[in-house]
C-alpha positions in Angstrom: -52.2 38.6 -26.2 -49.0 40.3 -25.4 -49.8 40.2 -21.7 -50.6 36.5 -21.9 -47.3 35.8 -23.5 -45.5 37.8 -20.8 -47.4 36.0 -18.1 -46.6 32.7 -19.7 -43.0 33.6 -19.8 -43.0 34.7 -16.2 -44.7 31.4 -15.2 -42.1 29.4 -17.2 -39.3 31.3 -15.6 -40.7 30.8 -12.1 -41.0 27.0 -12.8 -37.4 27.0 -14.0 -36.2 28.8 -11.0 -38.1 26.6 -8.6 -36.6 23.5 -10.4 -33.1 24.9 -9.7 -32.0 23.9 -6.2 -30.8 26.7 -3.9 -27.3 26.6 -2.4 -28.8 25.4 0.8 -30.6 22.6 -1.0 -27.5 21.3 -2.8 -25.7 18.4 -1.2 -21.9 18.7 -0.8 -19.9 15.5 -0.8 -17.0 15.5 1.7 -14.6 12.9 0.5 -12.7 11.1 3.3 -10.1 8.6 2.2 -8.4 6.3 4.7 -5.5 3.8 4.6 -5.7 0.9 7.1 -7.9 -2.1 7.6 -11.7 -2.1 6.9 -12.4 -1.1 10.5 -11.0 2.3 9.6 -13.5 2.8 6.8 -16.3 1.5 9.0 -15.4 3.9 11.7 -15.7 6.9 9.4 -18.8 5.6 7.6 -20.8 4.2 10.5 -19.7 6.4 13.4 -18.2 9.8 12.4 -20.3 10.4 9.2 -23.7 10.3 10.9 -22.6 12.7 13.6 -21.1 15.1 11.1 -24.1 14.9 8.7 -26.5 15.6 11.6 -24.8 18.9 12.2 -24.3 19.6 8.5 -27.5 18.5 6.8 -26.2 19.8 3.4 -23.2 17.5 3.6 -22.8 13.8 2.7 -19.7 12.1 3.9 -18.2 9.6 1.5 -15.7 7.2 3.1 -13.2 5.2 0.9 -10.5 2.8 1.9 -7.2 2.2 0.2 -6.0 -0.8 2.1 -3.7 -1.7 5.1 -0.2 -0.7 5.8 2.1 1.8 4.1 0.8 0.5 0.7 -2.6 2.1 1.5 -1.1 5.4 2.3 1.0 5.2 -0.9 -2.1 5.0 -3.0 -3.3 8.3 -1.4 0.0 9.9 -2.1 -0.1 8.8 -5.7 -3.7 10.2 -6.1 -2.6 13.6 -4.7 0.5 13.7 -7.0 -1.8 12.9 -10.0 -4.0 15.9 -9.1 -1.2 18.3 -8.3 -1.8 20.5 -11.4 -5.6 20.8 -10.7 -7.1 23.8 -9.0 -9.2 21.6 -6.6 -8.5 18.1 -5.4 -11.0 15.3 -4.9 -9.8 14.3 -1.4 -11.0 16.5 1.4 -9.7 14.5 4.4 -7.1 11.7 4.4 -6.0 9.3 7.1 -2.5 8.2 6.5 0.5 6.5 8.1 3.7 8.2 9.4 5.9 7.3 6.5 3.6 8.9 3.9 3.0 11.9 6.1 6.6 13.0 6.0 6.8 12.6 2.2 3.6 14.5 1.6 4.7 17.4 3.8 8.1 17.5 2.1 6.4 17.6 -1.3 3.9 20.3 -0.2 0.9 18.1 -0.8 -0.7 18.9 2.6 -2.2 22.1 4.1 -0.9 23.4 7.5 -4.4 23.3 8.9 -3.9 22.4 12.6 -3.7 26.1 13.7 -7.2 26.6 12.3 -8.8 23.6 14.1 -10.2 24.1 17.6 -8.8 20.8 18.9 -5.3 21.6 17.6 -4.3 23.0 21.0 -5.1 19.6 22.6 -2.4 17.8 20.5 0.6 17.0 22.7 2.1 13.9 21.1 5.7 14.0 19.9 4.5 12.1 16.9 2.5 15.2 15.8 5.8 17.1 15.5 8.2 14.5 14.1 7.1 11.7 11.8 10.0 9.2 11.2 12.5 12.1 11.1 10.4 14.7 9.2 9.0 17.8 10.8 5.2 17.6 10.3 4.1 20.1 13.0 1.0 21.9 12.0 0.1 19.5 9.2 -1.2 16.5 11.2 -3.4 15.5 14.1 -3.2 11.9 15.3 -6.4 10.0 14.8 -5.2 7.7 17.6 -1.9 6.5 19.1 -1.2 2.8 19.2 1.4 0.8 21.1 3.0 -2.7 21.0 3.7 -4.7 24.1 4.4 -8.3 25.1 1.3 -10.4 25.9 1.9 -13.3 28.3 -0.2 -16.0 29.8 0.0 -15.7 33.5 -0.8 -19.5 34.0 2.4 -20.3 32.0 4.6 -17.3 33.0 4.7 -16.3 36.6 7.4 -13.7 36.4 7.5 -12.2 32.9 10.8 -10.7 31.6 11.0 -7.0 32.0 13.6 -6.3 29.3 14.7 -7.6 25.9 17.9 -9.0 27.5 15.8 -10.9 30.1 13.5 -12.1 27.3 16.4 -13.5 25.4 17.4 -15.6 28.4 13.8 -16.7 29.1 13.4 -17.9 25.5 16.7 -19.9 25.7 15.3 -21.6 28.8 11.8 -22.1 27.4 12.1 -22.9 23.6 9.1 -22.6 21.4 7.0 -20.8 24.1 7.5 -17.3 22.5 6.1 -16.4 19.1 6.1 -13.5 16.8 5.3 -12.9 13.1 8.6 -11.8 11.7 8.5 -8.7 9.5 6.1 -9.7 6.8 3.1 -10.9 8.7 2.1 -7.7 10.4 3.5 -4.7 12.2 3.6 -6.2 15.7 6.5 -8.4 14.5 8.2 -5.4 12.8 7.8 -3.5 16.1 9.4 -6.3 18.0 12.4 -6.4 15.7 12.8 -2.6 15.9 12.7 -2.8 19.7 15.3 -5.5 19.6 17.7 -3.3 17.6 17.0 -0.4 20.0 17.9 -2.7 22.9 20.9 -4.6 21.5 22.6 -2.1 19.1 24.3 1.2 20.0 22.9 4.6 19.3 19.1 4.0 19.6 18.5 7.7 19.9 20.2 8.3 16.5 17.9 5.7 14.9 14.8 7.6 16.2 16.0 11.1 15.7 18.8 11.1 13.0 20.8 12.2 11.4 21.1 9.3 9.0 24.4 7.7 8.3 24.3 4.6 6.0 27.4 3.3 7.8 25.4 2.9 11.1 23.9 -0.4 10.0 27.3 -2.0 10.2 27.1 -1.7 14.0 24.0 -3.9 14.0 25.8 -7.2 13.0 26.0 -8.6 16.5 22.4 -7.6 17.3 21.1 -9.4 14.2 23.3 -12.5 14.9 21.8 -12.6 18.4 18.3 -12.3 16.9 19.0 -15.1 14.4 20.0 -17.4 17.4 17.0 -16.2 19.3 14.7 -17.1 16.3 15.8 -20.8 16.5 13.9 -21.1 19.8 10.8 -19.2 18.9 7.6 -19.9 16.8 7.1 -17.7 13.8 3.3 -17.0 13.8 1.1 -16.2 10.7 0.4 -12.6 11.4 -0.8 -10.2 14.1 -4.0 -12.2 14.5 -2.0 -15.5 14.4 0.0 -14.5 17.4 -3.2 -13.8 19.4 -4.7 -17.0 18.2 -1.8 -19.0 19.4 -1.8 -17.2 22.8 -5.5 -18.0 23.1 -5.0 -21.7 22.4 -2.0 -21.9 24.8 0.3 -22.9 22.0 2.7 -20.1 23.0 3.1 -18.4 26.3 4.3 -14.9 25.1 4.3 -12.8 22.0 4.3 -9.1 20.8 0.8 -7.7 20.1 -0.9 -4.3 19.4 -2.4 -3.2 22.7 -5.7 -2.1 21.0 -6.1 -5.4 19.1 -5.4 -7.3 22.3 -8.0 -5.6 24.3 -10.6 -5.9 21.5 -10.0 -9.6 21.3 -10.2 -9.9 25.1 -13.4 -7.9 25.2 -14.9 -10.3 22.6 -13.9 -13.4 24.6 -11.2 -14.5 22.2 -8.4 -14.0 24.6 -8.7 -15.3 28.2 -8.4 -12.8 31.1 -5.4 -14.8 32.3 -3.4 -13.2 29.4 -1.8 -9.8 30.4 0.4 -7.2 28.8 3.9 -5.9 29.7 5.8 -3.1 27.9 9.4 -4.3 28.2 12.4 -2.1 28.4 14.2 -0.3 27.1 11.1 0.1 25.0 8.9 -1.0 22.0 7.5 1.2 19.2 4.0 2.4 18.6 2.6 4.6 15.9 -0.3 6.9 15.1 -2.3 7.4 12.0 -2.9 11.0 11.1 -5.8 13.2 9.9 -4.5 15.4 7.1 -6.1 18.0 4.7 -4.7 18.0 1.2 -3.2 21.3 0.1 -6.0 22.0 -2.5 -8.9 20.2 -0.9 -12.1 21.3 -2.5 -13.9 21.6 0.8 -11.1 22.6 3.1 -13.2 24.4 5.8 -15.6 21.5 6.1 -12.6 19.2 6.3 -11.3 21.1 9.2 -14.7 21.0 10.9 -14.8 17.2 10.3 -11.4 16.7 11.9 -12.4 19.0 14.8 -15.3 16.7 15.5 -13.2 13.5 15.1 -10.5 14.8 17.5 -12.9 16.3 20.1 -12.5 14.8 23.6 -16.1 13.3 23.5 -15.5 11.5 20.2 -12.0 10.5 21.1 -13.4 9.0 24.4 -16.4 7.2 22.8 -15.0 6.3 19.3 -11.3 5.8 19.8 -11.1 4.5 23.4 -14.4 2.7 24.0 -14.9 1.3 20.5 -11.4 0.4 19.5 -9.3 0.4 22.6 -6.8 2.8 20.9 -5.0 5.4 22.9 -6.3 8.9 22.3 -4.8 11.0 19.5 -5.1 14.1 21.6 -3.8 14.7 25.1 -5.2 11.8 27.3 -5.9 14.2 30.2 -8.5 16.0 28.1 -10.2 12.7 27.3 -10.2 11.2 30.8 -13.1 13.4 32.0 -15.3 11.9 29.2 -14.7 8.3 30.4 -15.9 6.3 33.3 -13.3 5.1 35.7 -13.6 1.5 34.7 -12.9 2.2 31.0 -10.0 4.4 31.8 -8.5 1.9 34.2 -8.9 -0.9 31.7 -7.0 1.0 29.0 -4.1 1.6 31.3 -4.3 -1.4 33.7 -1.3 -3.3 32.3 0.5 -0.6 30.3 0.4 2.6 32.5 0.8 6.2 31.3 4.2 6.1 33.0 5.2 3.0 31.0 4.1 4.8 27.8 6.1 7.9 28.7 9.3 5.9 29.5 9.1 2.9 27.2 6.8 3.9 24.3 9.1 4.5 21.4 8.6 5.8 17.9 9.7 3.8 14.9 13.1 4.8 13.4 13.4 7.6 10.8 12.6 6.3 7.4 16.0 5.4 6.0 17.0 3.5 9.2 13.7 1.8 9.2 14.3 0.5 5.7 17.9 -0.6 6.7 16.6 -2.6 9.6 14.0 -4.4 7.5 16.5 -5.1 4.7 19.1 -6.3 7.2 16.6 -8.6 8.9 15.8 -10.3 5.6 19.5 -10.8 4.8 20.8 -11.8 8.2 17.9 -13.4 10.1 15.1 -14.8 8.0 
């Protein structure tokens, strides 16, 4: 009887142990949270996640979006602040905008993970070092780099202006043929306004690099007066997509656009091939979004492996360049070998690498950025 009891106990214990999953059987959830439009979430969920899960069968990647613009990144910041006293945080990987990155680094909410990622050595962008005036080196890897430029219809504009000053004269001679979306309908309009201030006001380098002096905005009065006069001869479009729509219909001949969005629309047949791009001087802003790892990410090593995959030359070529027409987040030279000549030439056909080097500008440091937007609302719109 005693032996039977012992045997029964052993069988019961064996059943209990077999019912408990081993470490290898347990699924780990890697939480990836991204600001930006829905296409950012879809990119993680439909493209990156399956590749990562294939190589990590014990991992499930969960992608969550927080919404477009700086407001989306602000929600991620608030989540990290709320968890600051916890030992482990829910977010493993985040994709954020420049403004939030600087704040998160300053408040020690991010891990200096780049040195531990194999693709960290491929990061050459100045935006990976300075984010709107804050040193973020070692804490961020750009997911991609984007750029604004002027789109123009070659059937309506034979010799497009090459500078802001030339554009001002062109618009005076061709009223209501240029359109942009102000500062509230999307970032292409914001970028246009920032480029105007870089061109028309003194000390553009100070705006990009600091130091901040609140008195500087007084030197912008003439530039904003000129922009107010300029706006009387332009069409204010209903957003980034609105500018492209009006270009497509021929309602305007020129307008500022995001290069990646322009090429995607053109590939989908929503912008005719007669519409081209020009990056005008002295320059227009672009901006990246960053991959970051929170300081107390529960799955920090897996997060680093995920980012290493996402920033590898092959994935940057196929996912970032081919799928979305973004510029690579890592050094473009390391991506070129993964692309066919036609794709590479298409990406740089209108806006060349030389154009990007000489006329691709960052947005201003955060306090100047805020001053420009506030001044526009008071003096132009």
